[in-house]
N, C-alpha and C positions, 0 to 999 in steps of 0.2 A: 386555586393557587396552593402550592406546597406549603406545609407547615414545618417550621424549624424550631428546635428546642435549644434555648440559650441557657447554659448552666454557668452562673457566675459564682466563683468561690472567692470570698473576701473574709479575712480575719477568721478563718475556720468555719464560716457559715456558707451554705450553698443556697442560692436563690435561682429558681427556675422560671423562665418566661418563655412562652410559646408565641411565635409570630408567623404570620403568613407573608412569604416573599415570593416574587414572581420566578426567581431562579436561585440556584445554589451560589451563583456568582455574587449575589448581593449579601450573602451571609457574612463574609469576612468584613466588608465595609460597615455593615450594621453592628457587628461585634466591636469594631474599632470605635464607632460612635458611642456605644454603651460604655466601653472602658474609659473613654475620655470624660464622659459625663460622670462616671463614678469617681474618677480621680479628682475632678473639680468639686464634687459634692462633699466628699469625705476629707480630703487633704490636698489643698492646692499644690503643695510641694511634692506630693506623691511618694514621699520617702517610706511611708508605712505600707505601701502596696507591693513590696517586692515579691511576695508570694501569691498575689492575687492573679486570677486567670479566668478567662471566659472560653468555654468550649461550646461549639455549635454542632448539633446533630440533626440529620435529616429525619424524615418520618420513619424510615426503616431502621434508624438507630446508628447510622454510620456517621463518624466524625467528619465534618466538612470544613471546619475552621477552628483555629486556636489563637487566642490573643493573650500574651503575657503582659500584665500591666508594667512590669519592669522594663519591657522594650519601649514603652511610651514615655518613660521618665528619663530626662536628660542625665547623663553621667556627670556628676560634679565631684568625683573622687580626686581629681587633680589634673595636671597638665598631661596631654597625650604625648606619647613618644614619637620621635621623628619617623619611625617605621610605619606608623599608622597613617601618615600623611601621604604616602605613596598612592598613586591612582590605582583603583581596583581593576583587575582584569578578569575575564572569564577564565575559569580553570580549564587547562588543557588547550588554550588558544596560544599558538606560537605567533610572535610578531616578527616580521621580516626586518633584516637590517644588520 
C-alpha cells in the first residue's frame, strides 16, 4: 500500500505522521478526520485554529490534499446577507427561460 505523509501545522508547530492508505482518494477524508479530532481535542469551539492546516503528500512528495481547519469551523461572525441565500449554480451554466 502507498504511504502518505500528513503534515499538521497547529499553533506554529508541525507534526508529521505517515500512514499507509490503499489509494490517494482516501487521503482527503483521512485528513478531514484528523482535523476534526484535533479541533475537538484542543478547542471544541475551534476559534484558535484559524491558521491550522493539514497537508498530505504522496510518496513522491506531491501534494494530494489540503485541509484548512478554518473551513471546518462554523462562521459565527453574524447574520448572513440575503445574497448568500441564493442557490448556487455551476459557473458558466446557462439556465433556459
